[in-house]
C-alpha positions as CSV (number, residue, x, y, z in Angstrom):
1,M,-34.1,-8.4,27.2
2,M,-30.4,-7.5,27.1
3,N,-28.9,-5.5,29.9
4,M,-26.6,-2.5,29.3
5,K,-23.4,-4.4,29.7
6,T,-24.5,-7.0,27.1
7,K,-25.5,-4.2,24.7
8,L,-22.1,-2.4,25.0
9,V,-20.2,-5.7,24.5
10,S,-22.3,-6.5,21.4
11,I,-21.7,-3.0,19.9
12,L,-18.0,-3.2,20.6
13,M,-17.8,-6.7,19.0
14,L,-19.7,-5.4,16.0
15,F,-17.3,-2.4,15.6
16,L,-14.2,-4.6,16.0
17,G,-15.5,-7.1,13.5
18,V,-16.1,-4.4,10.9
19,L,-12.9,-2.4,11.5
20,P,-10.4,-4.6,9.7
21,V,-12.7,-4.6,6.6
22,C,-12.1,-0.9,5.9
23,S,-9.3,-0.2,3.4
24,R,-6.5,2.1,4.2
25,R,-5.0,4.5,1.7
26,I,-1.3,4.5,1.3
27,S,0.3,7.9,0.4
28,F,3.4,8.0,-1.8
29,K,6.3,10.5,-2.1
30,M,8.6,10.5,-5.1
31,K,12.3,9.8,-4.2
32,G,14.9,11.7,-6.1
33,A,13.2,15.0,-7.0
34,F,16.3,16.0,-9.0
35,Q,17.7,14.4,-12.2
36,H,21.1,15.4,-13.6
37,G,21.2,18.3,-11.1
38,C,18.0,19.9,-12.3
39,A,14.4,19.6,-11.0
40,R,12.6,16.6,-12.4
41,M,9.7,17.4,-14.8
42,P,6.3,16.6,-13.4
43,S,4.8,13.3,-14.6
44,I,1.3,12.6,-15.8
45,T,1.5,9.2,-14.2
46,R,-0.8,8.8,-11.2
47,I,-0.1,6.3,-8.5
48,G,-2.2,5.2,-5.6
49,A,-2.4,2.2,-3.3
50,D,-4.7,0.7,-0.7
51,Y,-4.3,-2.0,2.0
52,E,-7.3,-4.2,2.6
53,N,-7.8,-7.8,3.7
54,G,-4.1,-8.7,3.6
55,I,-3.6,-7.3,0.1
56,V,-1.6,-4.2,-0.9
57,T,-3.1,-3.0,-4.3
58,V,-1.1,-0.4,-6.3
59,N,-3.2,1.4,-8.9
60,L,-1.4,3.1,-11.9
61,H,-2.8,5.5,-14.4
62,E,-1.1,6.9,-17.5
63,Y,1.9,4.6,-17.3
64,S,3.2,1.9,-19.6
65,G,6.1,-0.4,-18.7
66,L,7.5,-2.6,-16.0
67,V,6.4,-1.9,-12.4
68,W,8.1,-3.3,-9.4
69,V,6.4,-3.2,-6.0
70,Y,8.6,-3.9,-2.9
71,I,7.4,-4.4,0.6
72,K,10.2,-3.7,3.1
73,D,10.5,-3.8,6.8
74,V,11.6,-0.7,8.7
75,S,15.2,-1.7,8.3
76,E,14.7,-1.6,4.5
77,N,15.0,-5.4,4.1
78,I,12.9,-6.6,1.2
79,I,10.1,-8.9,2.5
80,K,7.9,-9.2,-0.6
81,L,8.0,-8.1,-4.2
82,S,5.9,-8.3,-7.2
83,A,6.3,-7.1,-10.8
84,A,4.0,-6.5,-13.7
85,N,3.9,-5.0,-17.2
86,I,1.3,-2.2,-17.3
87,N,-0.2,-0.7,-20.5
88,E,-1.6,2.7,-19.8
89,N,-3.6,1.7,-16.6
90,G,-3.4,-1.3,-14.3
91,I,-3.0,-2.7,-10.9
92,V,-0.3,-4.7,-9.1
93,E,-1.3,-6.7,-6.0
94,V,1.0,-8.0,-3.3
95,D,-0.3,-10.6,-0.8
96,V,0.9,-9.5,2.7
97,S,-1.5,-11.6,4.7
98,N,1.3,-13.8,6.1
99,L,3.4,-10.9,7.4
100,D,3.5,-9.9,11.1
101,S,1.6,-6.8,12.3
102,G,3.7,-3.7,12.2
103,D,5.1,-0.8,10.1
104,Y,6.3,-1.5,6.5
105,I,7.6,0.5,3.6
106,V,6.0,0.2,0.1
107,D,8.3,1.1,-2.8
108,V,6.9,1.3,-6.3
109,V,9.6,1.5,-9.0
110,L,8.6,2.9,-12.5
111,G,11.7,2.9,-14.7
112,D,14.2,5.2,-12.9
113,T,11.6,6.7,-10.6
114,T,10.8,5.3,-7.1
115,Y,7.7,6.2,-5.1
116,T,7.7,5.3,-1.5
117,G,5.0,5.1,1.1
118,N,4.3,3.6,4.5
119,V,1.7,1.1,5.7
120,V,0.8,-0.4,9.0
121,L,-0.2,-4.0,8.6
122,L,-2.6,-5.8,11.0
123,A,-2.4,-9.5,11.6
124,Q,-5.2,-11.4,9.7
């Protein structure tokens, strides 16, 4: 029969073992809300991203063309990049499992529009 201390340690270890498995959503903001001095027209393109198990996955809907995904450090130095051609809907994955823990910037470039978000990476 386990004593209370052993139960607490077991529960804590279970919680910590499950914690890194949860994906974290990355929120984006569009850079450059103005084009030629006027407000930019809203786009039907939807963009979302998640970070899970050392992979940043960018999901695109209603977009066709070349997509660039940049992972930058807080000093805006490019650490990783990936590119893909998307037709209507698709994903771009960037393996960040070898990066140090810390804060990073995720830039997604679609043509002349850049979406930027922040992610906190945890060492794998």
